[in-house]
N, C-alpha and C positions, 0 to 999 in steps of 0.2 A: 528516618531509616526504618525500615520493619523486617522483622523477621517472620517469614510465612509457612507453617507446616504443624501445628500442634492437631493431633486429632480433634482435639475438642472443637477444631472450627466446624468440622463435619456435622458434629451436633448440635452445633449454633444456628449452622445454615438451615437444618431442618426445623429446628424451631422456629427461625425467622421466616421461612417459608410457611409453616402453619398459619402464620399470624397475617404476612402479608403478600398479596398476591403477586406485587413486583419483583420480590425475593422470590416467590414459588416459581415464575418463570426464568428467572436467571441461575436458576439451580443446573439445569443441564449445561449451558456454559461453565460454571464452574467445576465441573467434570471433565472438561475437555469436548463438549459438542459444540460444533461452530454451526451459524445460522445461515451460512452459504457455502457455496461449495468452492474451493478453490483448483481453478483452472491451469494454473501455472506456478512451477515451483519457483525459485529465485528471489522472490519479494521480500520488503522490509516490513517485521513485525515491531510497531512501536507501541509500548506498553507505558500508558499512564493511569495515575490513579486518582487525585484530587480533579475539583472541578478546575482549579486555575493551571493544572498541567495539562488539560485538556485543552483550554484556550490557548495555552503557549504551545502546545502542539500542531493549531492552524496554522499559526506562521511557520514552523519547521515545515509541515507537510507541504504547504502553498511553494514553499522555495525547493524541497527535493520533487516534487512534481515537476517544476521548472526545468531543474537538471536533470532529471533522471524520467523522463516522460513514460516510458516504456515500463518501468518496473512496476508492480504491482505493491500499495500499500496497505497493510492492514493494522488497526488500531485496536488495543485491548485496554479495559475498564475494570476497575474492584467494585464499582458502587453502581446503584441503582439511577441515582443523579448523572454520576457522570456518564453512564451508558445513553442517558436521555438527552443530555447536553450534545454528545460525541454526534448520536444521531443528526442532530439539528444542525451542529455547526458543520461536520467534518463529511456529511454526507458526500458532497462534491469533490472533496478530495481522497477520501479513503475509499479503497475496493472494499471492505469489510470492517463493520467492528464487531466487536463481542465481549464476553466476559473472558476476564485473566481465569485461566483456569486455578483451582487450587494446587498448592505447592507441593503434590504430592506426583511420583513419576509416572505413574500410570495415568494421569489425567494430562500431565505436560506433553508425555509422550504422543498421546494421542493428536494432540494439536500440532506437535510439530510433524508427524508423519502426515497428517492433511494438509499441512501449509507449506514442508520443507522450504523453509524462509533461507534466505541468504544473510541475513544478518537481524539481530535483537537489537532493540533501541530503546533503552531504559531511560524515563524520565525522572529527572531528580534522584530519589533518596531510598527508592524500593531495592532490599536486597532477598531474594528470591532463591536459596541456594540450590532449589533442586531444579528450578526453571534454568537458572545461570548453567549449572553443570550439564543439565541434558541438551541445552542448546549447541554449546560448546562440542558435546560428544557427536553431533551429528556433522560437524565441521563447519557450522555458521559462524560468523562474527557476532560480536557482544560488545556493545558500544552503552556506554553511561553518560547521558549529557545534564548540563544544567545540576549538576550533583551538589549537594550542600549537607553540613552537618550543623544541626541547631545547637546552641548554648546548651539548653535544657536536655538533648538526646546524648550529648558528648561525654557526661561522666558514666552513663550506663553502659557505654560503647567500651569505655576503658576498661572496665571490670570484666569483658566479656571480649577483650582483645583477642588472645587464643583462638577463638572461635571463628573473630570474624577476620582473621589474617588470613588463611586460605582461602575464604571465600572472595576475599577482596581483591586475588590476585588472579581469578578467574576471567575477568572481562580484557579485551584487547585492548580497552583504552577508557581512560575517565575523566572526564572534563567538569572542572566544577567551577562554581560561579566566579570563586574569588581564590585570591592566594592564600587567606584565612582557611577556607574550607579545604584547600589542596594539602596546607600542614597539616590539618585535622587528619585528614586521609593515609597520609604519611605517618601519622602519630600510630594510626590502626594497625597499621602491617601492610599497605599497601606497597607494590614495588613501585619506586620511585620513577621509573623509565617508562610505566604506564599512566603516569598523572601529569594533567596539562591544565592550564589555565583557561577556560573556553568563555568565561563571561555570564551574563545573566540572559537568557531567551527573552526575559520580559522586557528587556530594553528594548527588543526589536518588534515592540506592538506596534502596530500600524493603524494610527486615529484614521487615516484617510479610507479606512476599511467600514468603520464603525458608522453604523446610522440609527437613529432615535427611532422607536418604534412610532408610527406614524398617529396610534392612536392616542399613545401617551401624549404624544408633541401635541396633537389637536386638544386634549383635554388640559394641558397646562396653559395653551392659548387662550382658553375660555378665561382662566384664572386671572391672566397678567400679573403673574407676581414681580414684586420687586425685588426680592430676592430669593435665591433656593440652596436651602443647605441641604447635603446628602449624609447620613449617616449610613458608611457604607459596610457591610460583611459583620456586624455588632454579634458578639460572641456571649455565652455565659461564661460563668466563673470556673476557672478550672475546679476549683474547689471550694469547703464550706467557707473559707477566709478570703475567696473573692465574691465580690456583688454581681449582680447580673448586668451586663451591659446595656441591655435595653431598660432597665429601670436607670443607668446613672444618664444616657444619652437623652431619654424621653423627660428626665429632671432638668436637663440645660435646654430644652425646647420649651417647658413652660417657664423656666427663667426668662427667654428669650421674648417671648410674645410681641417679636415685631411686626408693626402693620405690616402687611403684603408681603409677607414670609410663608413658603411653602416649604415644610420638610417632609423629605424622601427617605422613609425609615428601610431599611434592606437586612434583615437578618440575614447570617451566613449563611443557614443550611432551612432547607424547606419543612424540616419538622418543627423548626423555630417560629415559622408561620403564626400558627395557632394562637402559640405562646405570647408572642408580642402581641396579637390582637388581642389577646386577655389582659394584657398588662395595661394597653390604651382604653380598654371600657374600663379598669378598676380607677384609671387615674381619671375618669371623664372626660379624654380629649377627643373630640371628632375627629373620624378619619376616614378614610377612602380607599380601600383596597385594590389592587392593579387590575383584580380578576373580576370584581366589579364597579368600573368607574359610573360614577354618578354625578352629579353638580356640587360643588362644595362652595364655602367661602374661605378666605383669608382672616388670619392665618390660620392654616391647614397642613393635616398630616397625609402623605400618600403612603400606604403599606405596599411596597413592592413584594407581593407573594409569587415573584415568576422566577424564572431562572435564563440567565443570558441577556437581560436587558438592561442591566445596572452600567456597561461599558457605553450604551448609548446615551445615559444620562449625563456624564460627566459634562460632555460639552454646555450644558444649560446651567451647569452649578454656578452659585457666586462662592461658596466654599465646600470643603469636604472634611468631614471629619471619618478616619480611618481607623475601622475596628480591631478587636482582638488587640488594643494596645492600653488599654486602661484595667484590663484584667490579663491575668498571667498566661497567656496565649501565644505570645510572640510576635505578633503584628500580622500585617497582610501587605498585600502590595502596595505602594503608593504610586507607583511607576504609569498607569492608566492615566489617572487625574493631573500628573504631572504633562504627560503628554500634551494636554490640552491646555494645558497655562492654570490650571487651577490651583489655588493655596491649599493645602494638607496641613491639618492638626493632627498629630497621634499623640497618645500617652507615655509612659514610660517603659511600655514592654514592646520592643521591637527587636529581639533577639533573632528572628526570624531574617530579617532584613538588616543586620547592624552596621552592613558596612555602608549600605545605600542610606540610612537612617543618618549614620554618622556625618557623611559627603553633604546631604542635602540640608539637613541641620547648621553644618559649620559653613555652607555658603548662603543660607537665609531662606533656603528653599522648601523648608518644614521648619512648622510650629512645634513645639515640643512641650505638653503641659505634664506636670508634674502628678495630677490627680483630678478626679472627676468634677471638685470644685472650681477649677480652672477653665473648664471646657465653655460653660455660657460667657464669661467675660473675653476669652478669646474668640468665638465667634462675633459677637458684638463688635470686638476691635477691626476684625477682617470685613463685615458688612458695612461697617464705616468707612474703611480706608484699606482695601486689599495690598496697595504696595508693590515691589517689583516682587515679591514672592512668586508668582505663579511665572511670569516671564522667566526666573532664573532656573526655577523648576523644570520648563521645559528645555531648555538650554542644555542643563545639567542631563537631562533624560537621553537628548538625541545625541552628545557627543559618546554615550556607552552605548552604543550600535553597534553590530559587527558579530554578535554569538550564533546567530544563525549561518551567516558563512562559514564560521571558524565548525560549526556541525556539521553542515552538509561536506565539506573536506574530509572530516574524519569519518563522515559515512562512505562516501566515494573509496577513499584510503581502506578501509577494512573490506568493504567488498573486491576490491581486488587481491587482497591475499587470502580471502577465506572460498573453500569450495564445499557446498552443503553437498551431504551426500542421504539417500533414503536409508532410516533404519528400520529393518523389518523388524518385528517382533523375534523373540527367540526362537519360539517353537516355530513360527515358517522358517527362519532359517535353519532349523534341523532338518526339516521337512523337505525344503525344496533344495538345499545345495548339492545334493547325491542328485538329481534330475539336470541341476546348473552342470555338473559336470559332464554328464552323458552328453549333453547338448554341446559342452565346448569340443568333448573328443570329436564328434562328431561334425562339427565347422572346421576341425582342423585338418580331418579327412579329404573334405571337398576341395582343401587348397591343395591336394597333392595331385589334382587332376591335369593330364597336360593340356592347356588351351589350345582352340582351333583359331586360324586366323582367316578373316575376311581380306578380299583384295580391295578393299578401301581401309581408309585410317577410321578408328573406332574411339571414341572418346566416352567415357563414364562418369554420368552422376549418380554416385551412391551414397548409402549413409552405413554406420556401425550397427543403428538400433532400429528397431520396429518401431511404427510411428511415424506422424509426420515430421519431416525437418526442412521442406522446401524446394523438393527435388524436381518435382513438376513444374514451377514456375522458372526456376533454374535452367532446365532443358529447354524450355521457349525460348527463354532467353538468348541462351545460347544460337537455337537455331535460327532465330531472328538474327543474330549478329552475323551468322553464315550466309543467311540468304542474301543481305545487306552487301557482302563483300563477292556477290557475283557467284557464287556456290550452292548447289543443290544439296540441303540435307536430308537424312533419313532418321526415323527415329525408332530405336525398337525399345518395345515394352512388354510385360508379360499381361497386362490386362487382366487387374486383379478383380475377381468377382465377374467377369465376364460368363454369359452363360450359353454361348452358340456350341452347339455339336462340332464344328469344325474345327481341326487343331490350329489353325492358326488364320487371321486375317491381314489382305494389305489391301490397306485404303490409300489411295491417292489425294495428294494435298489439293485441300477443295472439295471432294467430294462427301457427301454424308454417309451417316451410318449409325443405326440405332445401338443406344446403352448396352443392350443386351450382347451385341457382336463385340462390343469394346471394353465394357466396365467404366465406372463413373471417371478415375483419373484420365484415361486414354480418351475419354471421351473430350475431354478439354483439348487434347494435341487435335483432336479431328475438327473440332469448331475453329480452333485458332487459323486452319488453312496455312500452315507455314512451310510444312514438310511432310512428304511421303510417310507412312506410316505401317510398321509391322507388328502383330500383336500376336504373340505366342509366348508358350512357357519354354520352348526350344530355342533359344534366342541365337544358336548359330544357324539351323536349318531357316529359320525365320528371317536371318539376316542375308544369308545367302539367294534366299526368292526374292526379297525385297530388291538387291543388287541385280538379280536378272530381269526384274522387268521395269526398272527405271535407271538412268543415269546419275547415280547418287555420287556427289564428291566425298561426303564425311556422314559417318552414321554417329549418332547419339546414344547412347545405351544408358535408358531410364532405371536407375535401382538396381543396378548389377553388380555392386561392389563385391557379394559373394559369389557371383554366377562366374565360378573359373574355368568352364569350358570356352569361353569365347575370350581369344587376347584381345586385350586393350592398350591402344598407344597413348592413353593418357587417363589416370584416375584422378578425377575429381573428386575429394571426400567432402559429404557435408557432415557436419556438425551442429545441432542445435544449441546456440549460444548459451539458453538458458538451463538446457539440461543434457549436455554434450555427451555423456557417458551413461543415460538413461536409467539411474537409479544406481551406476557403478557395478551391476553384475551381470552376468549372461541368465537369459531367460533359461528357465523362469523364476528365478531370485530376484531379476532384472529386467529389463527389455533389450539387454545387447543383444546381438547378433553372435557376436565374437569376442574374444579376447581384444580389450582395450589395444593389445600391441599390434592389433593387425592396420590401426590406422599407419604404421611405417611403410606397408605397402603403397599408400597414396604418392601420386606425383606432386599434390598440392591439395589444401585442404580451405574449404569456403567455411567460415563462420556464418551461419544463417539466423535470422530474427535477432539480431544484435541491439541490444538496447541503447538508446543515444545516452552520450554523458558516460559509457563503462568503456575501459579499456582490455579488462579481460588479460591480466597479466599473470594470474595463476594459470588459467587453462594455455596460454602461450608458451610459459615455461614447464607445463607437462607435455605439450607437444614438441617441444624442443628436446627434452630428456627423452623421449621415444625414438624421433628422428631430427637429429640437429639439423639444422640448415632449412628445414621442411618450409617453402613458400607459404604464407597463410594469410588471405584474404577474408575481408567482411561483407555482409551485404544486408538487407534488411527489403519487407517487403513494403509495395509501395502501394496504395490504390488508383487506378485508372479509370473505372467509371461504374457508374451504377447502371444495372441491365434490367429489363429492356428500354428504361426510360429513367428520366431523373428522379430523383426522390421527391416526393409530393409533400406538401406541410403537413404537419401533426405529429405528434409522439409516435415513435419508434419502439418495437421489441426485436429480438434478434435470435435467432437459434442454429448451430451448427454441426456437423460431426465431423470432426477432424481427431487429428491424433493429437496435437494442441490446441483446443479450444481457444486458449487465452490468447493466441496469436491476433484470431477476428476480433476478440473484443479491442485489443490493443490498436487494433487499427481503427476500430470505431470511434477509440478514444481520438487516436489522431486527428481523424475527419471533424472532431467537436460533436460525435452523437453522443447523447445520453440517453440509454435505452432505458424503458420502464420494465421491462421483463427479459430475460434471455433465460436461453435452455440450451446446453450442452447435450451431445449424443456421441455414442461410439463412433469410432474411426469408419468410413465407409458406409453409415448408416442408411440402411433401405426404410425410406417412410412410407408407414400405411398410412391409409385413410383415416382410420379410428385415431391415430396421433395427431393429424393434422386438424382435425376437430378439437382435439383438447388444445392445441395450440391455439386455434383460435378463439376459443371461449376465454380461455387466460389471458390472451394477448388484450381482447376486447375488456375484461375486466379490470385489466390494468392501464386502461384509457388509450391504446395505442390505435392508429390509424393504418400503420404499415409494418410489413415484417419484414426484415433484412435478413440475407443469409450469404452463402458463397456459391461459387460457380460449381464446386465439386457436389454442394447438397441440394443446388437446383437439378442436377442430373439425376437424382436419387428421389426427386419427388415423384411420386404415381401418377398415371394419367388423369388428366380432371384438376390436380391440385389447386390452380387458381380458384376454379369454380366452389372448390368445397372451402378453401380460407373466406370466400368473400363474406361480409363484406371490405375485408383488409385487403390493402394490396400488396403484392410480392415484389422485390428487387432484389436481385445479387451483384456481389461488385468483382467485377472483373480487376484483377491484381496484376502486378508485375513485382520485378525487384530491380534494386539499383546496388551495385558493387562498389564498394571503396577501392580506388586505384585498377578501375576495372581493365584499363589498357596492360598494364602490367600482366595481368593473369590473361589477356587474350592473346598477348604476344607467344605467354608459355604453351598454350592450347595450338596456334598456328603452327610453332614449331614441331608440333607431333604429325600434322598434315602434309 
């Protein structure tokens, strides 16, 4: 458990950065810079520190991705080694990997403003006071999983109990690895109602996903060793009273010298690789470095000077010594070799895994030695006869599974009761709040207008916020339904960004019209050929002209919730489930067009872009508070087809200009498409030839063969765009929506007509 926040850390980082390029590259991230653009609020930020936590995070992220496939997942780490490993192991699971900002308010707030997470998920033992406090100030949830307090750390925390108690009360819940850890957190002042036993995530290690490096496996096959011993995660001594574990284990190798023996030596940290090599040289032991594989003769030593490959070697082992246990380091995880049914030897220091060590030792699944002098005889005994230790270890490890499922349930529960909100910097709030008041006053005045009726029923699909919430596909979906019922629908829309000099346009279903006359979103209505279309700002006048020209049975008003001049028989209000209140404030402080209380005017609410696995209990309670009994339905975007033809083979890059670009990225993920590059642009972006040339260059450099975009963006491409983008092929996605309990919503709409 660490508390981060000393000003000396800044000087330390700058000093390290001056000496090490990797540290230098990490400094922007440590001050709150993100190496990627966050395009959707409401994600999960998982904070891991050590290499072991990163590996445990992979199991948890995989489970969260299955249960919450549409929720963005981000991972932060504190070390350059952990960052490299996270990029390698978590690239397909996480939407972004970055350095955890220093525990200063300015750095933490910078990340929180950019990411707007729904939940901060902290792994194991990290206490970052400012990060925890600022996260809760945004309304996001805070969950600690796999929590533990070691024997060595506990006395220090007892002395600082008055300091830790208020910090440990900040999280929504803390799930400890064991009952002993739970008791220690309670002793330090954590509220009992926030403490739960969540088991150890390391027990959920999945051996089926582990693969041995083909290069190492081929090298080992050429040697054909009779026995393989792994000295895993060896450590230097804690202080001058401790020996170096590399010296102790290499002495055991020299004592063994068993014919046909391959000894795989694995220092714990990369900076120890050259130290171990120097010790091998000093002892005159012939060895081969993993980074420079070459022929060898048994008995031999392989120095594993690489990261992330140790797990793949456990299946090949005859016996394993777990490092950090002959010196006062508290030991390391013995569960990975146990899952492969390998006998494990550990020294006297296993405080970090005390309960696991005690249980495994009592069952005969872990061989404990009192000193380094016993290591060679213990290994010799195991090489001669392994006995049942490995099988018992595997059985014990598998019986302890379940931590991942417990953590996932906790994540989902906390997501449901917390509601993140964007917190602008104080200076922005001071400057923008008066303008927000003016806008709100103007919005209230517009509601006093006496609405005018058309002689046909009008159904409105609108929103509270600026930007996309799925209104266009919803209107098309409803128009298609009415057409199937034998009715003739008409659509009224203002035609955002139309440049026609005419005050309005009337377009028959199936007739073409240029984008300049319709605008990009209205062009989608034109090409759908489902309904007659009226385009113009004065929707009362346009609606009457529409009804005069064609025998229309029902009028669908697109994006007209604030257009009070036209009477509606039914108001369907769309709320983006990921950001329902658009920053929580009226423009320009937020993106709301009016006060959230305006949702009481709606006849029903449709939550759009709902994420699978979410129930949105907090949002539903908020709606119920404003208007009890309000019918609420849910919808999500579903892909229909790639146009103008199916996807060709090869890597894909993507771009879009939407109010919520993350909706497109999420749809691509649902389709199993991993893009090698992607670009978000502003909503309704009009693309210029120079931009397309840059897109082509960057996509080709990333190895893409096809560019993917949305139907709306396809409308906004300039003439000759396909020729400019060659040799890349361009495909746009035709989408629709699916509505949960759609029959009930349609019955409500039909009562209005």
